[in-house]
N, C-alpha and C positions, 0 to 999 in steps of 0.2 A: 504494499500500500507506500509506505512509503516511498518510496520508488520510482514510483509514477507522477509521482508530488514534485520531488524534488525535477524529475524531465520537463514538465513544463513552467519550473524558474526556470530552468536553463535550458527550452525552449524559447526562454523570454528572454533573458541576455543575452543569447544569441542574435534575436532577430533584431533583439535589440543597435549591435552593430551594422548594421547596414553591411553588413559582406553576403549573407547569402542571397542565393538566386531567387527568378520570381517562383520559381518549379520547387526550390527547397522549401520555399520560403513558403507554398502552397499546403506538400507534407506535411510540416512540420503544427506544420497549424490543425490541418486533419487532426491527425495523432492527437494533439493537446485536445483539441474538440467534441476529443469522441471519450478519451480518456472525461473530463468536467461534466461532459453528459448520461456517461455511467456514475458517474458521483450523484449526480439529479437526481437519477428514476430509479439508481440505489444499482447493487452485487448482491455475485458470493456473497457469504462472513456478516450479513447489515452491511456494507459501508454505503453509505448513502451521507446528503448533507439537508441538515434538520432547514424545514421550514425556513421554521420560527426564527436562531441564528443565522443559520448561513454555515456551524461549523460542519466539517465531515467527523462525521458519526462510526466507528468500525467495534467489529469483537460480537467474540461468539462466543460462550464461557470454554477452553481448553487449546484453543487457535491462538496459535502465531500470527500476528500478522503484521506487526511491526521490527525492525532491529533489536530494540525492547523489551519486545518479550521474552523473554527469557523459562524453558521452559525444565525442569528437569524429572525424561520418567512423566507420568503423572501430575507431580507438584510443578505449578503456574507458577513461579515463584515474584515474579511482578503484572499482576493481573492489570492493563487496561485495556479496562472495554469502557470504551466513551468519548466522549469529544478531541479531538486530538487537530485536523488542523483550523482554519480560517480558509472557504475558501468562493471568490466574489469574481464575476463575468462584469467587467470592464472593457474599454477599448483596447485595453491590453490582454492578456494570455497567463498572470498574472494571481497567485498566491502568495498568503501577509498570514 
């Protein structure tokens, strides 16, 4: 989950340089839109955007979704179910 959001940030930063050719810009923007659309409509593991506050929420008990979810055997050391990122749609593809 975190990787796709870092990808969105990396695309934003790369496109801001002005170095990408038009075809590359289009492909990257389509990929970002696919990610954000998925989060808006909901994905597996209850990943979705909260319609009230715009926070990205995720998690089901016992499933590791981010690099910070530590699990040893059946013991979830750092359960992190809840809101993680605030995503918004504006003129750019940027998450904060």
